[in-house]
C-alpha positions in Angstrom: -171.6 136.1 9.3 -168.4 134.0 8.8 -168.2 131.8 5.8 -166.0 128.7 5.4 -165.4 126.0 2.8 -166.1 122.5 3.6 -163.3 120.2 2.8 -162.8 116.4 2.9 -161.1 115.2 6.0 -159.2 112.7 3.8 -157.9 114.8 0.9 -158.1 118.3 2.1 -159.8 119.3 -1.1 -163.1 120.8 -1.5 -165.7 118.2 -2.2 -166.9 120.1 -5.2 -163.4 120.1 -6.8 -162.4 117.1 -8.9 -159.8 115.0 -7.2 -158.0 114.2 -10.4 -157.7 117.6 -12.0 -154.5 118.2 -14.0 -152.2 121.2 -13.5 -153.7 122.7 -10.4 -150.5 122.4 -8.4 -152.1 120.3 -5.7 -151.4 116.9 -7.2 -148.9 115.7 -9.8 -150.4 116.5 -13.1 -149.3 116.2 -16.7 -147.7 119.6 -16.9 -150.9 121.4 -18.2 -151.0 125.1 -17.4 -154.2 126.9 -16.3 -155.4 129.2 -19.1 -155.3 132.2 -16.9 -152.0 131.3 -15.1 -149.2 130.4 -17.4 -146.5 128.2 -15.8 -148.9 127.0 -13.1 -148.8 123.4 -14.2 -146.3 121.0 -12.7 -143.8 119.3 -15.0 -145.5 116.0 -14.8 -144.1 112.8 -16.2 -143.1 112.0 -19.7 -144.7 108.9 -21.0 -142.1 106.2 -21.6 -141.1 105.7 -25.2 -141.5 102.2 -26.4 -138.3 100.5 -27.5 -138.2 99.8 -31.1 -138.0 96.1 -31.6 -135.7 94.6 -34.1 -137.4 93.5 -37.3 -137.6 89.8 -37.4 -137.0 88.0 -40.7 -139.1 85.0 -41.6 -136.8 82.3 -42.8 -139.5 80.9 -45.0 -139.7 84.0 -47.2 -138.0 84.7 -50.5 -136.5 87.9 -49.2 -134.7 86.0 -46.4 -133.4 83.4 -48.9 -131.9 86.1 -51.1 -130.4 87.9 -48.1 -128.8 84.6 -46.9 -127.4 83.9 -50.3 -125.7 87.3 -50.4 -124.2 86.8 -47.0 -122.9 83.3 -47.9 -121.4 84.7 -51.2 -119.6 87.5 -49.3 -118.3 85.1 -46.8 -117.0 82.7 -49.5 -115.4 85.6 -51.3 -113.5 86.7 -48.2 -112.3 83.2 -47.5 -111.1 82.7 -51.1 -109.2 86.0 -50.9 -107.4 85.0 -47.7 -106.6 81.5 -49.2 -105.4 82.9 -52.5 -103.0 85.3 -50.6 -101.6 82.3 -48.7 -101.1 80.2 -51.8 -99.5 83.1 -53.6 -97.1 83.6 -50.7 -96.1 79.9 -50.6 -95.7 79.7 -54.4 -93.6 82.9 -54.4 -91.3 81.4 -51.7 -90.9 78.2 -53.7 -90.1 80.2 -56.8 -87.5 82.3 -55.0 -85.8 79.1 -53.9 -85.7 77.8 -57.5 -85.1 81.1 -59.3 -81.4 80.7 -59.8 -81.6 77.1 -61.0 -81.7 76.9 -64.8 -81.4 73.8 -67.0 -77.7 73.1 -67.6 -77.9 73.3 -71.4 -79.1 76.9 -71.2 -75.9 77.9 -69.5 -73.4 75.6 -71.3 -73.0 76.1 -75.0 -71.1 72.9 -75.6 -73.7 70.8 -73.8 -76.5 72.5 -75.7 -74.8 71.9 -79.0 -74.1 68.2 -78.1 -77.7 67.6 -77.2 -79.0 69.4 -80.3 -76.8 67.4 -82.6 -77.9 64.2 -80.9 -81.5 65.1 -81.4 -80.9 66.0 -85.1 -79.2 62.6 -85.6 -81.6 60.4 -83.7 -84.9 62.3 -83.9 -84.8 64.2 -87.2 -84.6 67.7 -85.5 -84.9 70.3 -88.3 -85.0 71.7 -90.8 -81.5 73.1 -90.6 -82.6 76.3 -92.4 -86.2 77.1 -91.7 -86.3 79.4 -94.8 -85.0 76.7 -97.1 -86.3 73.4 -95.6 -85.6 71.3 -98.7 -87.3 68.0 -98.4 -87.4 67.9 -94.6 -91.2 68.1 -94.2 -91.7 65.4 -96.8 -89.3 63.1 -94.9 -90.9 63.7 -91.5 -94.4 63.4 -93.0 -93.4 60.0 -94.3 -92.0 59.1 -90.9 -95.4 60.0 -89.3 -97.4 58.6 -92.1 -99.2 61.8 -92.7 -99.4 64.7 -95.1 -96.9 67.5 -95.5 -99.5 70.0 -94.6 -100.2 68.2 -91.3 -96.5 67.8 -90.6 -95.9 71.5 -91.0 -98.5 72.2 -88.3 -96.6 70.0 -85.8 -93.7 72.2 -84.8 -91.7 72.9 -81.7 -93.7 76.0 -81.1 -96.8 74.0 -80.2 -95.1 71.0 -78.7 -96.0 69.9 -75.1 -92.3 70.0 -74.0 -91.5 73.5 -75.5 -90.9 75.9 -72.6 -91.3 79.6 -73.1 -92.2 80.5 -69.6 -91.0 83.8 -68.1 -88.5 82.0 -65.9 -87.1 80.2 -68.9 -86.7 83.4 -70.8 -84.5 84.6 -67.9 -82.4 81.4 -68.3 -81.7 82.2 -71.9 -78.3 83.9 -72.4 -79.4 86.1 -75.3 -82.3 87.2 -77.4 -85.1 84.6 -77.6 -86.8 85.7 -80.8 -86.1 86.4 -84.5 -88.1 87.0 -87.7 -88.9 83.3 -88.2 -89.9 82.5 -84.6 -88.4 82.2 -81.1 -86.2 80.0 -78.9 -87.5 77.8 -76.1 -86.2 75.0 -74.0 -87.0 71.4 -75.0 -87.7 69.2 -71.9 -87.6 66.0 -74.0 -84.1 66.4 -75.4 -82.6 69.2 -73.2 -81.5 71.9 -75.5 -82.6 75.3 -76.8 -84.8 74.6 -79.8 -86.5 76.9 -82.3 -90.3 77.2 -82.6 -90.2 76.9 -86.4 -88.5 73.5 -86.3 -89.7 70.0 -85.3 -88.6 66.5 -84.5 -90.1 63.0 -84.6 -91.0 63.0 -80.9 -93.3 66.0 -81.2 -96.4 65.8 -79.0 -99.4 68.1 -79.0 -100.3 70.3 -76.0 -97.8 73.1 -75.8 -96.2 75.4 -75.4 -95.4 75.8 -71.7 -96.2 79.4 -70.7 -96.5 79.3 -66.9 -93.6 79.1 -64.4 -95.4 76.5 -62.3 -95.6 74.1 -65.3 -92.0 74.8 -66.1 -91.0 73.8 -62.6 -93.1 70.6 -62.9 -91.3 69.6 -66.0 -87.9 70.3 -64.4 -88.8 68.1 -61.4 -89.8 65.3 -63.7 -86.6 65.6 -65.7 -84.1 66.1 -62.8 -86.0 65.1 -59.6 -87.3 67.3 -56.8 -84.3 67.2 -54.4 -81.7 67.9 -57.1 -83.3 70.3 -59.6 -80.3 70.1 -62.0 -77.8 67.3 -62.5 -75.1 69.8 -63.4 -73.2 70.6 -66.6 -72.5 67.0 -67.2 -76.1 66.0 -68.1 -76.3 64.5 -71.6 -79.6 63.8 -73.3 -78.0 61.1 -75.4 -77.0 59.2 -72.3 -79.7 56.7 -71.2 -81.5 57.8 -68.0 -80.9 54.5 -66.3 -77.1 54.7 -66.6 -77.2 58.4 -65.6 -79.1 57.5 -62.4 -76.7 54.7 -61.6 -73.7 57.0 -62.1 -75.3 59.5 -59.8 -75.8 57.0 -57.1 -72.2 55.8 -57.5 -70.9 59.3 -57.1 -72.9 59.8 -53.9 -71.5 56.7 -52.4 
């Protein structure tokens, strides 16, 4: 007697066989092999990997506020660095333009001596010998109506107009220091004065140690357009008459 297997007219699969079996080779399975037939399973489909979402930060949390503060600090630091480079570049260019211009008295011995003697005569610049001051400090203390001890603390070395900046050191023709102190430039009376001496126009706030401040004093003394008047500048000559003589020469 002939035997046959009844199959479904729709699927072609035996009615007793499950229609969703995996790895039988009849339908797309999940790649599962039959235990007795290795490699019989179909490759199947890999399940899609879910994309990892970016972690969202809650702006109300303390962690976010700390993170934001770090970002702002880094941004400000970068901006300050760029700005400081620009300022340094501009300042350097300005210094290069003014580098060769020194006060006239630093380059002219006769002018420096004339201004120093005028300051000694009119403003008690001294003492002449710092090691043997005589009664100098008593006299200037009497002028200021103060004690000798206080007067001795008011010297050129700590005067507001005493310039010992690097660019002024370059303007000095020789050594700037000795065992009793050092030389600097006086912007009040325009001569090379000694740190151990003083005069009756002393003012607190010095010395001048930065080039920028030195240039500011020079601009105040001589003007921005004309940094130096020239070798004819005389501190004993009134400023008004000097300006008038300048304007006359220009005409």
